[in-house]
PDB file with SEQRES, HELIX, SHEET and CRYST1 records, atoms N, CA, C and O in Angstrom:
SEQRES   1 A   73  PHE SER ILE ASN GLY TYR LYS ILE ILE SER LEU ASN LYS          
SEQRES   2 A   73  SER ILE ASP ASP CYS ASN GLU SER PHE SER ASN ASP ASN          
SEQRES   3 A   73  GLY CYS LEU ILE LYS ILE ASN TRP ASN GLY LYS ASP VAL          
SEQRES   4 A   73  ASN GLY ASP LYS ILE ALA ASN GLY THR TYR PHE TYR GLN          
SEQRES   5 A   73  ILE LYS ALA ASN THR ILE ASN ASN LEU THR PHE GLU LYS          
SEQRES   6 A   73  ILE TYR LYS ILE ALA LYS ILE GLU                              
HELIX    1 AA1 CYS A   18  GLU A   20  5                                   3    
SHEET    1 AA1 2 PHE A  22  ASN A  24  0                                        
SHEET    2 AA1 2 GLY A  27  LEU A  29 -1                                        
SHEET    1 AA2 2 GLY A  47  ASN A  56  0                                        
SHEET    2 AA2 2 THR A  62  LYS A  71 -1                                        
CRYST1    1.000    1.000    1.000  90.00  90.00  90.00 P 1           1          
ATOM      1  N   PHE A   1      -3.432  -8.844   1.314  1.00  0.00           N  
ATOM      2  CA  PHE A   1      -4.021 -10.160   1.183  1.00  0.00           C  
ATOM      3  C   PHE A   1      -3.362 -11.102   2.174  1.00  0.00           C  
ATOM      4  O   PHE A   1      -2.166 -11.002   2.445  1.00  0.00           O  
ATOM      5  N   SER A   2      -4.166 -12.027   2.717  1.00  0.00           N  
ATOM      6  CA  SER A   2      -3.593 -13.059   3.582  1.00  0.00           C  
ATOM      7  C   SER A   2      -2.904 -14.089   2.725  1.00  0.00           C  
ATOM      8  O   SER A   2      -3.024 -14.053   1.500  1.00  0.00           O  
ATOM      9  N   ILE A   3      -2.184 -15.007   3.339  1.00  0.00           N  
ATOM     10  CA  ILE A   3      -1.494 -16.063   2.622  1.00  0.00           C  
ATOM     11  C   ILE A   3      -2.504 -16.957   1.900  1.00  0.00           C  
ATOM     12  O   ILE A   3      -2.162 -17.608   0.913  1.00  0.00           O  
ATOM     13  N   ASN A   4      -3.752 -16.990   2.392  1.00  0.00           N  
ATOM     14  CA  ASN A   4      -4.816 -17.794   1.772  1.00  0.00           C  
ATOM     15  C   ASN A   4      -5.562 -17.040   0.675  1.00  0.00           C  
ATOM     16  O   ASN A   4      -6.491 -17.581   0.075  1.00  0.00           O  
ATOM     17  N   GLY A   5      -5.164 -15.799   0.410  1.00  0.00           N  
ATOM     18  CA  GLY A   5      -5.790 -15.005  -0.650  1.00  0.00           C  
ATOM     19  C   GLY A   5      -6.957 -14.139  -0.200  1.00  0.00           C  
ATOM     20  O   GLY A   5      -7.610 -13.506  -1.029  1.00  0.00           O  
ATOM     21  N   TYR A   6      -7.232 -14.100   1.116  1.00  0.00           N  
ATOM     22  CA  TYR A   6      -8.296 -13.244   1.633  1.00  0.00           C  
ATOM     23  C   TYR A   6      -7.866 -11.784   1.566  1.00  0.00           C  
ATOM     24  O   TYR A   6      -6.801 -11.419   2.064  1.00  0.00           O  
ATOM     25  N   LYS A   7      -8.701 -10.952   0.948  1.00  0.00           N  
ATOM     26  CA  LYS A   7      -8.386  -9.534   0.834  1.00  0.00           C  
ATOM     27  C   LYS A   7      -8.605  -8.860   2.195  1.00  0.00           C  
ATOM     28  O   LYS A   7      -9.707  -8.894   2.743  1.00  0.00           O  
ATOM     29  N   ILE A   8      -7.571  -8.263   2.718  1.00  0.00           N  
ATOM     30  CA  ILE A   8      -7.631  -7.596   4.034  1.00  0.00           C  
ATOM     31  C   ILE A   8      -8.257  -6.213   3.889  1.00  0.00           C  
ATOM     32  O   ILE A   8      -9.257  -5.910   4.541  1.00  0.00           O  
ATOM     33  N   ILE A   9      -7.686  -5.395   3.057  1.00  0.00           N  
ATOM     34  CA  ILE A   9      -8.175  -4.022   2.861  1.00  0.00           C  
ATOM     35  C   ILE A   9      -7.530  -3.417   1.613  1.00  0.00           C  
ATOM     36  O   ILE A   9      -6.465  -3.857   1.182  1.00  0.00           O  
ATOM     37  N   SER A  10      -8.169  -2.426   1.050  1.00  0.00           N  
ATOM     38  CA  SER A  10      -7.588  -1.647  -0.054  1.00  0.00           C  
ATOM     39  C   SER A  10      -7.408  -0.231   0.430  1.00  0.00           C  
ATOM     40  O   SER A  10      -8.326   0.356   1.004  1.00  0.00           O  
ATOM     41  N   LEU A  11      -6.239   0.321   0.207  1.00  0.00           N  
ATOM     42  CA  LEU A  11      -5.939   1.688   0.548  1.00  0.00           C  
ATOM     43  C   LEU A  11      -5.579   2.411  -0.747  1.00  0.00           C  
ATOM     44  O   LEU A  11      -4.729   1.939  -1.502  1.00  0.00           O  
ATOM     45  N   ASN A  12      -6.200   3.521  -1.002  1.00  0.00           N  
ATOM     46  CA  ASN A  12      -5.976   4.276  -2.226  1.00  0.00           C  
ATOM     47  C   ASN A  12      -5.558   5.700  -1.908  1.00  0.00           C  
ATOM     48  O   ASN A  12      -6.067   6.312  -0.969  1.00  0.00           O  
ATOM     49  N   LYS A  13      -4.648   6.211  -2.678  1.00  0.00           N  
ATOM     50  CA  LYS A  13      -4.246   7.599  -2.503  1.00  0.00           C  
ATOM     51  C   LYS A  13      -3.980   8.174  -3.882  1.00  0.00           C  
ATOM     52  O   LYS A  13      -3.209   7.613  -4.661  1.00  0.00           O  
ATOM     53  N   SER A  14      -4.604   9.267  -4.172  1.00  0.00           N  
ATOM     54  CA  SER A  14      -4.385   9.978  -5.432  1.00  0.00           C  
ATOM     55  C   SER A  14      -3.728  11.307  -5.110  1.00  0.00           C  
ATOM     56  O   SER A  14      -4.119  12.004  -4.174  1.00  0.00           O  
ATOM     57  N   ILE A  15      -2.717  11.643  -5.906  1.00  0.00           N  
ATOM     58  CA  ILE A  15      -2.076  12.959  -5.737  1.00  0.00           C  
ATOM     59  C   ILE A  15      -1.924  13.608  -7.091  1.00  0.00           C  
ATOM     60  O   ILE A  15      -1.822  12.932  -8.114  1.00  0.00           O  
ATOM     61  N   ASP A  16      -1.911  14.909  -7.087  1.00  0.00           N  
ATOM     62  CA  ASP A  16      -1.709  15.649  -8.330  1.00  0.00           C  
ATOM     63  C   ASP A  16      -0.235  16.009  -8.523  1.00  0.00           C  
ATOM     64  O   ASP A  16       0.255  16.096  -9.649  1.00  0.00           O  
ATOM     65  N   ASP A  17       0.459  16.218  -7.408  1.00  0.00           N  
ATOM     66  CA  ASP A  17       1.882  16.530  -7.504  1.00  0.00           C  
ATOM     67  C   ASP A  17       2.542  16.208  -6.166  1.00  0.00           C  
ATOM     68  O   ASP A  17       1.900  15.648  -5.277  1.00  0.00           O  
ATOM     69  N   CYS A  18       3.797  16.552  -6.020  1.00  0.00           N  
ATOM     70  CA  CYS A  18       4.561  16.203  -4.811  1.00  0.00           C  
ATOM     71  C   CYS A  18       4.192  17.033  -3.607  1.00  0.00           C  
ATOM     72  O   CYS A  18       4.727  16.790  -2.526  1.00  0.00           O  
ATOM     73  N   ASN A  19       3.299  18.008  -3.739  1.00  0.00           N  
ATOM     74  CA  ASN A  19       2.928  18.847  -2.594  1.00  0.00           C  
ATOM     75  C   ASN A  19       2.222  18.061  -1.504  1.00  0.00           C  
ATOM     76  O   ASN A  19       2.239  18.474  -0.345  1.00  0.00           O  
ATOM     77  N   GLU A  20       1.593  16.923  -1.851  1.00  0.00           N  
ATOM     78  CA  GLU A  20       0.863  16.134  -0.872  1.00  0.00           C  
ATOM     79  C   GLU A  20       1.724  15.004  -0.301  1.00  0.00           C  
ATOM     80  O   GLU A  20       1.211  14.149   0.420  1.00  0.00           O  
ATOM     81  N   SER A  21       3.003  14.988  -0.607  1.00  0.00           N  
ATOM     82  CA  SER A  21       3.856  13.880  -0.187  1.00  0.00           C  
ATOM     83  C   SER A  21       5.226  14.400   0.196  1.00  0.00           C  
ATOM     84  O   SER A  21       5.507  15.595   0.097  1.00  0.00           O  
ATOM     85  N   PHE A  22       6.066  13.493   0.631  1.00  0.00           N  
ATOM     86  CA  PHE A  22       7.460  13.811   0.831  1.00  0.00           C  
ATOM     87  C   PHE A  22       8.127  13.769  -0.537  1.00  0.00           C  
ATOM     88  O   PHE A  22       7.713  12.985  -1.390  1.00  0.00           O  
ATOM     89  N   SER A  23       9.142  14.586  -0.768  1.00  0.00           N  
ATOM     90  CA  SER A  23       9.813  14.493  -2.056  1.00  0.00           C  
ATOM     91  C   SER A  23      11.327  14.444  -1.815  1.00  0.00           C  
ATOM     92  O   SER A  23      11.837  14.906  -0.794  1.00  0.00           O  
ATOM     93  N   ASN A  24      12.007  13.873  -2.787  1.00  0.00           N  
ATOM     94  CA  ASN A  24      13.464  13.820  -2.756  1.00  0.00           C  
ATOM     95  C   ASN A  24      13.973  14.065  -4.166  1.00  0.00           C  
ATOM     96  O   ASN A  24      13.195  14.430  -5.047  1.00  0.00           O  
ATOM     97  N   ASP A  25      15.240  13.875  -4.391  1.00  0.00           N  
ATOM     98  CA  ASP A  25      15.813  14.148  -5.714  1.00  0.00           C  
ATOM     99  C   ASP A  25      15.258  13.219  -6.799  1.00  0.00           C  
ATOM    100  O   ASP A  25      15.291  13.563  -7.980  1.00  0.00           O  
ATOM    101  N   ASN A  26      14.752  12.050  -6.409  1.00  0.00           N  
ATOM    102  CA  ASN A  26      14.267  11.077  -7.389  1.00  0.00           C  
ATOM    103  C   ASN A  26      12.763  11.233  -7.647  1.00  0.00           C  
ATOM    104  O   ASN A  26      12.215  10.503  -8.472  1.00  0.00           O  
ATOM    105  N   GLY A  27      12.102  12.132  -6.989  1.00  0.00           N  
ATOM    106  CA  GLY A  27      10.662  12.320  -7.192  1.00  0.00           C  
ATOM    107  C   GLY A  27       9.898  12.263  -5.889  1.00  0.00           C  
ATOM    108  O   GLY A  27      10.436  12.583  -4.829  1.00  0.00           O  
ATOM    109  N   CYS A  28       8.651  11.856  -5.967  1.00  0.00           N  
ATOM    110  CA  CYS A  28       7.779  11.824  -4.792  1.00  0.00           C  
ATOM    111  C   CYS A  28       7.874  10.503  -4.033  1.00  0.00           C  
ATOM    112  O   CYS A  28       7.965   9.438  -4.643  1.00  0.00           O  
ATOM    113  N   LEU A  29       7.853  10.572  -2.749  1.00  0.00           N  
ATOM    114  CA  LEU A  29       7.737   9.394  -1.897  1.00  0.00           C  
ATOM    115  C   LEU A  29       6.409   9.530  -1.180  1.00  0.00           C  
ATOM    116  O   LEU A  29       6.251  10.400  -0.323  1.00  0.00           O  
ATOM    117  N   ILE A  30       5.466   8.691  -1.515  1.00  0.00           N  
ATOM    118  CA  ILE A  30       4.108   8.778  -0.995  1.00  0.00           C  
ATOM    119  C   ILE A  30       4.001   8.013   0.314  1.00  0.00           C  
ATOM    120  O   ILE A  30       4.510   6.898   0.420  1.00  0.00           O  
ATOM    121  N   LYS A  31       3.358   8.585   1.292  1.00  0.00           N  
ATOM    122  CA  LYS A  31       3.138   7.930   2.559  1.00  0.00           C  
ATOM    123  C   LYS A  31       1.637   7.647   2.696  1.00  0.00           C  
ATOM    124  O   LYS A  31       0.813   8.557   2.599  1.00  0.00           O  
ATOM    125  N   ILE A  32       1.294   6.376   2.922  1.00  0.00           N  
ATOM    126  CA  ILE A  32      -0.087   5.989   3.104  1.00  0.00           C  
ATOM    127  C   ILE A  32      -0.219   5.361   4.489  1.00  0.00           C  
ATOM    128  O   ILE A  32       0.375   4.317   4.757  1.00  0.00           O  
ATOM    129  N   ASN A  33      -0.987   5.988   5.363  1.00  0.00           N  
ATOM    130  CA  ASN A  33      -1.162   5.491   6.716  1.00  0.00           C  
ATOM    131  C   ASN A  33      -2.221   4.392   6.755  1.00  0.00           C  
ATOM    132  O   ASN A  33      -3.202   4.433   6.013  1.00  0.00           O  
ATOM    133  N   TRP A  34      -2.003   3.390   7.647  1.00  0.00           N  
ATOM    134  CA  TRP A  34      -2.954   2.300   7.827  1.00  0.00           C  
ATOM    135  C   TRP A  34      -2.940   1.910   9.287  1.00  0.00           C  
ATOM    136  O   TRP A  34      -1.881   1.845   9.912  1.00  0.00           O  
ATOM    137  N   ASN A  35      -4.121   1.650   9.834  1.00  0.00           N  
ATOM    138  CA  ASN A  35      -4.246   1.339  11.263  1.00  0.00           C  
ATOM    139  C   ASN A  35      -4.052  -0.141  11.602  1.00  0.00           C  
ATOM    140  O   ASN A  35      -4.198  -0.514  12.766  1.00  0.00           O  
ATOM    141  N   GLY A  36      -3.732  -0.985  10.641  1.00  0.00           N  
ATOM    142  CA  GLY A  36      -3.489  -2.396  10.907  1.00  0.00           C  
ATOM    143  C   GLY A  36      -4.745  -3.233  11.058  1.00  0.00           C  
ATOM    144  O   GLY A  36      -4.694  -4.357  11.558  1.00  0.00           O  
ATOM    145  N   LYS A  37      -5.880  -2.682  10.623  1.00  0.00           N  
ATOM    146  CA  LYS A  37      -7.151  -3.406  10.723  1.00  0.00           C  
ATOM    147  C   LYS A  37      -7.671  -3.768   9.345  1.00  0.00           C  
ATOM    148  O   LYS A  37      -7.329  -3.133   8.348  1.00  0.00           O  
ATOM    149  N   ASP A  38      -8.510  -4.806   9.305  1.00  0.00           N  
ATOM    150  CA  ASP A  38      -9.098  -5.228   8.033  1.00  0.00           C  
ATOM    151  C   ASP A  38     -10.296  -4.386   7.687  1.00  0.00           C  
ATOM    152  O   ASP A  38     -10.618  -3.436   8.400  1.00  0.00           O  
ATOM    153  N   VAL A  39     -10.966  -4.721   6.596  1.00  0.00           N  
ATOM    154  CA  VAL A  39     -12.105  -3.954   6.120  1.00  0.00           C  
ATOM    155  C   VAL A  39     -13.270  -3.931   7.129  1.00  0.00           C  
ATOM    156  O   VAL A  39     -14.100  -3.022   7.090  1.00  0.00           O  
ATOM    157  N   ASN A  40     -13.333  -4.915   8.018  1.00  0.00           N  
ATOM    158  CA  ASN A  40     -14.375  -4.977   9.042  1.00  0.00           C  
ATOM    159  C   ASN A  40     -13.983  -4.259  10.334  1.00  0.00           C  
ATOM    160  O   ASN A  40     -14.765  -4.216  11.284  1.00  0.00           O  
ATOM    161  N   GLY A  41     -12.787  -3.703  10.369  1.00  0.00           N  
ATOM    162  CA  GLY A  41     -12.323  -2.986  11.565  1.00  0.00           C  
ATOM    163  C   GLY A  41     -11.667  -3.886  12.587  1.00  0.00           C  
ATOM    164  O   GLY A  41     -11.405  -3.455  13.710  1.00  0.00           O  
ATOM    165  N   ASP A  42     -11.389  -5.165  12.211  1.00  0.00           N  
ATOM    166  CA  ASP A  42     -10.735  -6.087  13.120  1.00  0.00           C  
ATOM    167  C   ASP A  42      -9.229  -6.042  12.912  1.00  0.00           C  
ATOM    168  O   ASP A  42      -8.744  -5.913  11.788  1.00  0.00           O  
ATOM    169  N   LYS A  43      -8.496  -6.151  14.023  1.00  0.00           N  
ATOM    170  CA  LYS A  43      -7.044  -6.167  13.987  1.00  0.00           C  
ATOM    171  C   LYS A  43      -6.591  -7.447  13.304  1.00  0.00           C  
ATOM    172  O   LYS A  43      -7.113  -8.519  13.609  1.00  0.00           O  
ATOM    173  N   ILE A  44      -5.622  -7.361  12.376  1.00  0.00           N  
ATOM    174  CA  ILE A  44      -5.161  -8.566  11.682  1.00  0.00           C  
ATOM    175  C   ILE A  44      -4.284  -9.391  12.600  1.00  0.00           C  
ATOM    176  O   ILE A  44      -3.637  -8.860  13.502  1.00  0.00           O  
ATOM    177  N   ALA A  45      -4.268 -10.685  12.366  1.00  0.00           N  
ATOM    178  CA  ALA A  45      -3.475 -11.626  13.160  1.00  0.00           C  
ATOM    179  C   ALA A  45      -2.030 -11.625  12.722  1.00  0.00           C  
ATOM    180  O   ALA A  45      -1.707 -11.185  11.619  1.00  0.00           O  
ATOM    181  N   ASN A  46      -1.158 -12.118  13.589  1.00  0.00           N  
ATOM    182  CA  ASN A  46       0.242 -12.319  13.216  1.00  0.00           C  
ATOM    183  C   ASN A  46       0.295 -13.284  12.049  1.00  0.00           C  
ATOM    184  O   ASN A  46      -0.504 -14.217  11.972  1.00  0.00           O  
ATOM    185  N   GLY A  47       1.224 -13.065  11.147  1.00  0.00           N  
ATOM    186  CA  GLY A  47       1.379 -13.955  10.015  1.00  0.00           C  
ATOM    187  C   GLY A  47       1.980 -13.275   8.816  1.00  0.00           C  
ATOM    188  O   GLY A  47       2.421 -12.128   8.884  1.00  0.00           O  
ATOM    189  N   THR A  48       1.990 -13.996   7.717  1.00  0.00           N  
ATOM    190  CA  THR A  48       2.544 -13.504   6.467  1.00  0.00           C  
ATOM    191  C   THR A  48       1.416 -12.938   5.601  1.00  0.00           C  
ATOM    192  O   THR A  48       0.336 -13.522   5.508  1.00  0.00           O  
ATOM    193  N   TYR A  49       1.681 -11.816   4.983  1.00  0.00           N  
ATOM    194  CA  TYR A  49       0.722 -11.131   4.138  1.00  0.00           C  
ATOM    195  C   TYR A  49       1.410 -10.666   2.866  1.00  0.00           C  
ATOM    196  O   TYR A  49       2.634 -10.552   2.806  1.00  0.00           O  
ATOM    197  N   PHE A  50       0.594 -10.398   1.846  1.00  0.00           N  
ATOM    198  CA  PHE A  50       1.091  -9.838   0.604  1.00  0.00           C  
ATOM    199  C   PHE A  50       0.465  -8.465   0.433  1.00  0.00           C  
ATOM    200  O   PHE A  50      -0.696  -8.254   0.787  1.00  0.00           O  
ATOM    201  N   TYR A  51       1.229  -7.540  -0.106  1.00  0.00           N  
ATOM    202  CA  TYR A  51       0.641  -6.244  -0.450  1.00  0.00           C  
ATOM    203  C   TYR A  51       1.051  -5.888  -1.877  1.00  0.00           C  
ATOM    204  O   TYR A  51       2.141  -6.219  -2.345  1.00  0.00           O  
ATOM    205  N   GLN A  52       0.143  -5.209  -2.534  1.00  0.00           N  
ATOM    206  CA  GLN A  52       0.333  -4.847  -3.931  1.00  0.00           C  
ATOM    207  C   GLN A  52       0.426  -3.337  -4.059  1.00  0.00           C  
ATOM    208  O   GLN A  52      -0.396  -2.603  -3.510  1.00  0.00           O  
ATOM    209  N   ILE A  53       1.418  -2.888  -4.778  1.00  0.00           N  
ATOM    210  CA  ILE A  53       1.583  -1.470  -5.075  1.00  0.00           C  
ATOM    211  C   ILE A  53       1.257  -1.267  -6.555  1.00  0.00           C  
ATOM    212  O   ILE A  53       1.782  -1.960  -7.427  1.00  0.00           O  
ATOM    213  N   LYS A  54       0.391  -0.314  -6.810  1.00  0.00           N  
ATOM    214  CA  LYS A  54       0.014   0.016  -8.189  1.00  0.00           C  
ATOM    215  C   LYS A  54       0.094   1.521  -8.325  1.00  0.00           C  
ATOM    216  O   LYS A  54      -0.496   2.247  -7.525  1.00  0.00           O  
ATOM    217  N   ALA A  55       0.812   2.000  -9.322  1.00  0.00           N  
ATOM    218  CA  ALA A  55       0.957   3.434  -9.521  1.00  0.00           C  
ATOM    219  C   ALA A  55       0.898   3.763 -11.014  1.00  0.00           C  
ATOM    220  O   ALA A  55       1.435   3.032 -11.846  1.00  0.00           O  
ATOM    221  N   ASN A  56       0.245   4.861 -11.330  1.00  0.00           N  
ATOM    222  CA  ASN A  56       0.185   5.367 -12.697  1.00  0.00           C  
ATOM    223  C   ASN A  56       0.940   6.676 -12.772  1.00  0.00           C  
ATOM    224  O   ASN A  56       0.791   7.540 -11.908  1.00  0.00           O  
ATOM    225  N   THR A  57       1.756   6.820 -13.813  1.00  0.00           N  
ATOM    226  CA  THR A  57       2.527   8.057 -13.970  1.00  0.00           C  
ATOM    227  C   THR A  57       1.759   9.039 -14.850  1.00  0.00           C  
ATOM    228  O   THR A  57       0.734   8.705 -15.444  1.00  0.00           O  
ATOM    229  N   ILE A  58       2.277  10.240 -14.915  1.00  0.00           N  
ATOM    230  CA  ILE A  58       1.644  11.240 -15.762  1.00  0.00           C  
ATOM    231  C   ILE A  58       1.755  10.894 -17.233  1.00  0.00           C  
ATOM    232  O   ILE A  58       1.012  11.432 -18.054  1.00  0.00           O  
ATOM    233  N   ASN A  59       2.683   9.994 -17.581  1.00  0.00           N  
ATOM    234  CA  ASN A  59       2.858   9.556 -18.967  1.00  0.00           C  
ATOM    235  C   ASN A  59       2.027   8.305 -19.272  1.00  0.00           C  
ATOM    236  O   ASN A  59       2.253   7.636 -20.281  1.00  0.00           O  
ATOM    237  N   ASN A  60       1.070   7.995 -18.401  1.00  0.00           N  
ATOM    238  CA  ASN A  60       0.197   6.818 -18.538  1.00  0.00           C  
ATOM    239  C   ASN A  60       0.951   5.498 -18.489  1.00  0.00           C  
ATOM    240  O   ASN A  60       0.496   4.506 -19.060  1.00  0.00           O  
ATOM    241  N   LEU A  61       2.089   5.472 -17.821  1.00  0.00           N  
ATOM    242  CA  LEU A  61       2.783   4.212 -17.549  1.00  0.00           C  
ATOM    243  C   LEU A  61       2.294   3.671 -16.235  1.00  0.00           C  
ATOM    244  O   LEU A  61       1.936   4.440 -15.342  1.00  0.00           O  
ATOM    245  N   THR A  62       2.270   2.350 -16.093  1.00  0.00           N  
ATOM    246  CA  THR A  62       1.781   1.733 -14.870  1.00  0.00           C  
ATOM    247  C   THR A  62       2.887   0.899 -14.238  1.00  0.00           C  
ATOM    248  O   THR A  62       3.543   0.103 -14.909  1.00  0.00           O  
ATOM    249  N   PHE A  63       3.083   1.093 -12.932  1.00  0.00           N  
ATOM    250  CA  PHE A  63       3.981   0.268 -12.146  1.00  0.00           C  
ATOM    251  C   PHE A  63       3.108  -0.597 -11.246  1.00  0.00           C  
ATOM    252  O   PHE A  63       2.188  -0.090 -10.605  1.00  0.00           O  
ATOM    253  N   GLU A  64       3.384  -1.888 -11.192  1.00  0.00           N  
ATOM    254  CA  GLU A  64       2.610  -2.786 -10.364  1.00  0.00           C  
ATOM    255  C   GLU A  64       3.542  -3.889  -9.844  1.00  0.00           C  
ATOM    256  O   GLU A  64       4.236  -4.544 -10.621  1.00  0.00           O  
ATOM    257  N   LYS A  65       3.549  -4.082  -8.530  1.00  0.00           N  
ATOM    258  CA  LYS A  65       4.402  -5.109  -7.945  1.00  0.00           C  
ATOM    259  C   LYS A  65       3.765  -5.639  -6.679  1.00  0.00           C  
ATOM    260  O   LYS A  65       3.067  -4.908  -5.976  1.00  0.00           O  
ATOM    261  N   ILE A  66       4.001  -6.905  -6.386  1.00  0.00           N  
ATOM    262  CA  ILE A  66       3.487  -7.548  -5.172  1.00  0.00           C  
ATOM    263  C   ILE A  66       4.680  -7.864  -4.274  1.00  0.00           C  
ATOM    264  O   ILE A  66       5.698  -8.389  -4.725  1.00  0.00           O  
ATOM    265  N   TYR A  67       4.529  -7.528  -2.984  1.00  0.00           N  
ATOM    266  CA  TYR A  67       5.577  -7.766  -2.005  1.00  0.00           C  
ATOM    267  C   TYR A  67       5.016  -8.641  -0.873  1.00  0.00           C  
ATOM    268  O   TYR A  67       3.802  -8.763  -0.710  1.00  0.00           O  
ATOM    269  N   LYS A  68       5.908  -9.233  -0.114  1.00  0.00           N  
ATOM    270  CA  LYS A  68       5.516 -10.063   1.037  1.00  0.00           C  
ATOM    271  C   LYS A  68       5.969  -9.355   2.313  1.00  0.00           C  
ATOM    272  O   LYS A  68       7.043  -8.755   2.353  1.00  0.00           O  
ATOM    273  N   ILE A  69       5.141  -9.431   3.349  1.00  0.00           N  
ATOM    274  CA  ILE A  69       5.453  -8.807   4.631  1.00  0.00           C  
ATOM    275  C   ILE A  69       4.941  -9.712   5.746  1.00  0.00           C  
ATOM    276  O   ILE A  69       3.966 -10.442   5.566  1.00  0.00           O  
ATOM    277  N   ALA A  70       5.605  -9.659   6.897  1.00  0.00           N  
ATOM    278  CA  ALA A  70       5.144 -10.437   8.046  1.00  0.00           C  
ATOM    279  C   ALA A  70       4.791  -9.525   9.179  1.00  0.00           C  
ATOM    280  O   ALA A  70       5.490  -8.549   9.453  1.00  0.00           O  
ATOM    281  N   LYS A  71       3.689  -9.848   9.847  1.00  0.00           N  
ATOM    282  CA  LYS A  71       3.273  -9.099  11.045  1.00  0.00           C  
ATOM    283  C   LYS A  71       3.582  -9.959  12.249  1.00  0.00           C  
ATOM    284  O   LYS A  71       3.084 -11.078  12.374  1.00  0.00           O  
ATOM    285  N   ILE A  72       4.401  -9.432  13.126  1.00  0.00           N  
ATOM    286  CA  ILE A  72       4.775 -10.120  14.369  1.00  0.00           C  
ATOM    287  C   ILE A  72       4.574  -9.131  15.503  1.00  0.00           C  
ATOM    288  O   ILE A  72       5.149  -8.042  15.497  1.00  0.00           O  
ATOM    289  N   GLU A  73       3.771  -9.506  16.460  1.00  0.00           N  
ATOM    290  CA  GLU A  73       3.494  -8.601  17.568  1.00  0.00           C  
ATOM    291  C   GLU A  73       3.699  -9.297  18.874  1.00  0.00           C  
ATOM    292  O   GLU A  73       3.514  -8.694  19.931  1.00  0.00           O  
TER     293      GLU A  73                                                      
END                                                                             
């Protein structure tokens, strides 16, 4: 999301186990690639953005957190 609340893009990844990801002693580390473009295929501008991580565990627990990131090119 932009600082103004405009949704840039949604990226989703579903996995069944750690075979589709990197793993370490603490569990799976999921890698999601993104080309830096919005939903219309346009490159995003420099600035501050928010991203939301949402994950569901096999025990039906949900983790959800919002982080801030800056793009400087």
